[in-house]
matplotlib code that plots the C-alpha trace (Angstrom):
import matplotlib.pyplot as plt

x = [76.7, 78.0, 81.5, 84.2, 86.8, 90.3, 93.5, 96.6, 99.0, 102.3, 103.7, 107.3, 107.3, 104.0, 103.3, 100.1, 99.5, 96.0, 96.4, 94.3, 92.5, 89.0, 87.0, 84.0, 85.6, 87.7, 88.0, 89.0, 89.3, 91.8, 92.1, 95.7, 95.4, 96.5, 95.6, 93.1, 94.4, 92.1, 93.4, 92.0, 91.9, 90.7, 91.4, 92.5, 91.3, 93.5, 91.8, 94.2, 92.1, 88.6, 85.7, 86.1, 89.7, 90.4, 94.1, 95.5, 99.1, 99.5, 103.3, 106.2, 109.9, 111.2, 112.1, 109.1, 107.3, 110.5, 111.2, 110.1, 109.4, 107.6, 110.4, 109.4, 105.6, 103.5, 99.9, 97.0, 94.3, 90.9, 90.6, 87.8, 88.6, 86.5, 86.0, 87.0, 89.2, 86.2, 85.8, 82.0, 82.3, 81.2, 82.8, 84.4, 86.2, 88.4, 92.1, 93.1, 96.6, 99.7, 102.2, 105.2, 107.7, 111.0, 113.3, 114.9, 115.5, 112.8, 109.0, 109.0, 106.5, 106.4, 102.9, 101.2, 97.6, 94.7, 92.4, 88.9, 86.7, 83.0, 82.4, 80.0, 82.8, 84.7, 81.6, 80.5, 83.9, 84.1, 80.7, 82.0, 84.4, 86.2, 84.6, 82.2, 80.5, 83.7, 85.6, 82.7, 82.5, 86.2, 85.9, 83.0, 85.0, 88.0, 85.9, 84.4, 87.8, 89.1, 86.2, 86.1, 89.9, 92.5, 90.4, 88.6, 91.9, 93.4, 90.3, 89.6, 93.1, 93.6, 96.7, 98.5, 100.6, 100.9, 104.3, 104.5, 107.4, 108.2, 108.0, 105.2, 102.5, 103.1, 101.9, 98.7, 97.9, 98.7, 96.0, 93.5, 94.6, 96.4, 99.8, 102.6, 106.4, 108.9, 112.3, 115.5, 115.6, 112.5, 109.6, 106.6, 104.9, 101.3, 98.4, 94.8, 93.9, 94.8, 97.2, 100.2, 99.4]
y = [129.1, 127.4, 128.4, 126.1, 124.4, 125.7, 123.7, 125.5, 123.5, 124.5, 122.4, 122.7, 120.1, 119.2, 115.8, 113.8, 110.1, 108.7, 105.1, 102.6, 105.1, 104.6, 107.7, 107.1, 107.4, 110.5, 111.0, 108.0, 108.1, 105.7, 105.3, 104.3, 104.2, 107.5, 109.6, 109.7, 110.2, 111.4, 110.5, 112.7, 111.9, 114.5, 115.8, 119.4, 120.6, 123.4, 124.9, 127.2, 128.1, 128.4, 130.6, 130.3, 129.4, 128.5, 129.6, 132.7, 134.0, 137.2, 137.8, 136.5, 137.0, 138.4, 134.9, 133.0, 132.5, 131.1, 128.7, 125.1, 125.0, 128.4, 129.5, 132.7, 132.3, 133.2, 131.9, 132.6, 129.9, 129.2, 125.5, 123.1, 120.0, 117.0, 113.5, 111.9, 112.6, 113.8, 117.6, 117.1, 114.7, 115.9, 119.2, 118.9, 122.2, 124.8, 125.4, 129.0, 130.4, 131.0, 128.8, 129.5, 127.7, 127.6, 125.6, 126.4, 122.7, 120.7, 121.1, 122.1, 124.4, 125.9, 126.3, 128.1, 127.4, 127.5, 124.5, 125.0, 122.0, 122.2, 118.5, 117.2, 115.5, 118.7, 120.8, 118.4, 118.4, 122.2, 122.4, 120.3, 121.0, 117.7, 115.7, 113.0, 110.0, 108.0, 110.8, 111.5, 107.8, 107.8, 110.9, 109.4, 106.2, 108.1, 110.0, 106.7, 105.1, 108.1, 108.0, 104.2, 103.7, 106.1, 108.4, 105.5, 103.7, 106.9, 107.6, 104.0, 103.4, 107.1, 107.5, 110.8, 109.7, 106.8, 105.6, 103.8, 102.4, 104.2, 107.9, 107.4, 107.4, 111.1, 112.2, 110.1, 111.6, 115.1, 114.7, 113.9, 117.0, 115.0, 116.3, 113.9, 114.1, 111.6, 111.4, 110.3, 106.8, 105.9, 106.2, 108.5, 110.1, 111.3, 112.4, 113.7, 117.1, 119.8, 117.5, 119.4, 122.5]
z = [88.4, 91.6, 92.8, 91.5, 93.6, 92.6, 92.2, 91.1, 89.0, 87.8, 84.9, 83.9, 81.0, 79.5, 78.0, 77.6, 77.3, 76.8, 75.9, 77.8, 80.1, 81.5, 80.5, 82.7, 86.1, 86.0, 89.7, 91.8, 95.6, 97.2, 100.9, 101.8, 105.5, 106.9, 104.0, 101.2, 97.6, 94.8, 91.3, 88.5, 84.8, 82.4, 79.0, 78.1, 74.7, 73.3, 70.2, 68.4, 65.4, 64.0, 65.0, 68.8, 69.7, 73.4, 73.1, 71.4, 70.9, 72.9, 72.3, 70.3, 69.7, 66.4, 65.0, 66.3, 63.0, 61.4, 64.3, 63.9, 67.7, 67.8, 70.2, 71.9, 71.4, 74.5, 74.5, 76.8, 77.2, 78.5, 77.7, 78.5, 80.6, 79.7, 81.0, 77.7, 74.7, 72.6, 73.0, 73.2, 76.2, 79.7, 80.8, 84.3, 84.5, 82.7, 82.5, 82.4, 82.1, 80.0, 78.2, 76.1, 73.8, 75.6, 73.3, 70.0, 69.2, 70.9, 71.3, 75.0, 76.6, 80.1, 81.4, 84.3, 84.7, 87.2, 86.8, 88.0, 88.6, 89.0, 89.3, 92.0, 94.0, 94.5, 95.1, 97.8, 99.4, 99.3, 101.1, 104.1, 106.8, 106.1, 108.8, 107.6, 109.2, 109.4, 111.2, 113.6, 114.5, 115.2, 117.4, 119.4, 119.8, 121.1, 123.6, 124.8, 125.1, 127.0, 129.5, 129.9, 129.6, 130.7, 132.9, 134.5, 135.2, 136.8, 139.0, 140.0, 141.3, 142.5, 140.4, 140.2, 137.2, 134.8, 133.7, 130.3, 128.3, 125.1, 124.1, 121.6, 124.2, 124.9, 121.4, 121.8, 125.2, 124.0, 121.2, 124.0, 126.0, 128.7, 130.0, 129.2, 129.2, 127.7, 129.3, 127.5, 129.1, 127.0, 129.4, 129.5, 132.6, 132.2, 134.2, 134.0, 132.6, 135.1, 137.1, 135.7, 137.9]

ax = plt.figure().add_subplot(projection="3d")
ax.plot(x, y, z, "-o")
ax.set_aspect("equal")
plt.show()
């Protein structure tokens, strides 16, 4: 069995809503500019009885059986996570952990679980170093712009330093490995690599 990507999730108050959800696409990648967000939708099936329960009571308080909320019950679980609300739909991972009833008057559970996903999108992401074609193209473009832009400008005009308005330029130059310093009046002094010596 391939190794599964792991996501730790601590849930304080557990509620589920399933109305109007698309069960075919359970992982959706959304690029928002600076960051990529992956939205997951899956269904946890907690089977408490039968021949092969996925959750069992491991401890309880003296009054748990007489409590309408099962206050004091502690359960351990190894629940399947599926792509749809039907327990026989495609398995995308497992949720393992503990949960307990924490209220004498309301049905409230505190849960700690480790979710393990073996889905292709996570296995593929786990096998990479996070740099894909888009990132490599951006790195090549930055290298080209550095050679043909900043370095070429400095060498062509035999400049020892470049003065620019605004302190934001220092961070950009620092990413490229160029020394830069911003001063309080709002300008930035920069030079080529090694010019700070």
